[in-house]
N, C-alpha and C positions, 0 to 999 in steps of 0.2 A: 431603748433602741428597738424599733419595730421594723421587721422586714415584710415586704409584700412579694410573694413568689411570682416571677415572670416566666411563664411557660407557653406564651403566645396564644392564650385562651381566655383573656379577660380584659375588661376596660380598666386598666390600672390607674389611669389618670383620675377617674371619678372617685376611686377609693382614696388615692393620694390627696385629692382636693377636699374630701370629706374630713380627713384627719387634720388638714390645715385649718379647717373651720373651727375645730375644737382646740386649736393651739398645739397640735402634736405633729411632728414630722416623721414620715416613714421613708424607708429606703427600698427601692425596687431592686430585687436581687435575682440574677439568673444563674450564678455560679453555685452549685450544690455545696461546695466546700466552705462557703461563707455563711450558710444559713445557721449553723450551730452557734455562731458568734453573737447572735441577736437574742434579746430578752423575750420577744414575742413575735409570733408569725401569723400572717394573714395569707390564706389560700383562696384567692378569688376564682372566678371562672364563668364563662359564657360559651355555650356550644354543646357538642356531643361528648358524652362520657368516654366512649372508646377512643376518640381522637385525643382527648385530654390525657388519658392514661398513657397513650402512645408517646406523647410529648414528654410527660414526666419520666417515663422509663428510658427513653432515648438520651435524655440529658442527665440522668442519674439523680434527678430531683426527688423521685419517689422514695429512694432510700434515705436521702437527706431529710425529708419531711418526717419519715418514721423515726430516724435518729433524734430529731429535734423533739418529737412527742415523747420519746422515752426519757428525755432529760427532765420532764415534769414542768416545762415552761408552757405558758398559755399559747394555744393554737386555735385560730378561728377560721373555719371554712365558710365561704359565702356562696350561695346559689349552687352552681355546679361544683364549686369547691367543697361545699358541705356534702354533696352526694359522693364525691370521691373519697371521703373519709370512711365510707361504709365498705362492705365486703364485695358487692357486685351490683351490676346493672344489666337490664335486658334491652337497653336502648340500641336498636339496630344490631342485634346479636347479644350474646352473653359476654360480659367483660368483667374482669377482676378489678376491684378497687384497692385502696390502700389498706383496708381491713383494720383500721384503728378503732372502729366502733362496730359491733355486731349489727347487721341489718342489710337490707337490699333496696335497690331503686327500681320502681315499677311505674309504668305509664298510668295516668288517670284512667280508671275503668268506667267508661260512659254508661255501661249497662247497670252500674250500681247507683247512678245519679237519680235522685228523686224527681228532679226537674231538668229539662234540657239545658245544658251549659256548654260553652265553647271551650275547647282545649287548643292552645295553651291557656292556662289560668293566668290572667294578666290584669294587674291593677291593684288597688288598695284592698287589703283584707285584714281581718283581726287575728292576732295571736292571743290565745287563751293560755295563760301561764299555768303550768302543771306542777312546778316545783320552785321553791325559793332558790334563786341563783344570783351570784354577783353580776352576771351579764345583764340582768333585768332590774338592777338596782334603780330606785327612783322612778320606776314606771308603774302604771296601774296593772291590775290583774288581767285586764283586757286592753289591748292597744293595737293600733293599725300600723302596718308596714306595707311596702310595695313589692309585689310578686310578679315574676315572669317565668313560668315553667310549665312543662308538659308531663314531667316525671316527678315522683315524690318518694320520700323515704318510708320504708316499713321496718320498724325496729321494736324491740321490747320496750314496754312502758317505763322501765327503770332508766332508760336513756333519753326519754322524751321530756323536755322541759317546757315545750310549747306546742300547742296544737292549733290547727286552723280548719275551717270548713269550706270545702268546695265540692259539692256533690255528696261528699261524706267527709268524715274527720280524718286528718292525716297529721303525721309528725312534721312540724314546720321548724322546730328548734330542738337540737339534741346536745347531749353532754355526757362525757365519760371522763372523770378526773379532770385533767388540765385541757381536755380537747372539747371544743365547742363547734357547733354548726348551725347556720341559719339559712333556710331556704329562701326567704325574701332578701331584698337588697337594702341593708341599712344605709348605705351611701346614697341611696335615692329616696330615703324615707323621712327627710326633713328632721324635725325636732326629736321624734322617737328614735330614729335611726342614729342620729348623732349622739344621743344619750347612751345607746348601746355601745358605740365605738369608744366613747369616753369611759364607760365602765370597763371595757376591755383594756384600755391603757392603764387603768388603776389596779389591775389584778396583780 
């Protein structure tokens, strides 16, 4: 039983349809009291970090997600959902995150780019696997996924399972115990993305 958190900040149908393609059904859940009843949890997200945390706190979903994570069940954050797993973001002011993984979210620093690049980072880019992980089972050490974001994670290397290059190297996939995060969108990434979602269902 896989739940997808609905807090009015994500394209839930594309996530749901991606799971249907691999023969798995997910349930979209808004009630924080129901979340702990599921075996696995997806935290999607598109939009601004501060607005997302506001929605989570107002609904009580922030504490429900933390409780779920404490039970040791697999949790996957996607795009903004991954960013929310960390401690803070400076997107339009300083905002506190869920704090499930140590790290922060910062905007791409164009001054560090070796060549001129546009922000947001949008399109297909490589993930360079940094650690062996069940999330990347049956994938190469380097593979492509689809990205759309202007902010990225900064965290300790021990939590980074995948890196990508856009102007400079950044953490594009993270993990701590049962908690996983992906900056790119697996539900928009065809074969490689579907393999990741399949791997998540098998955890």
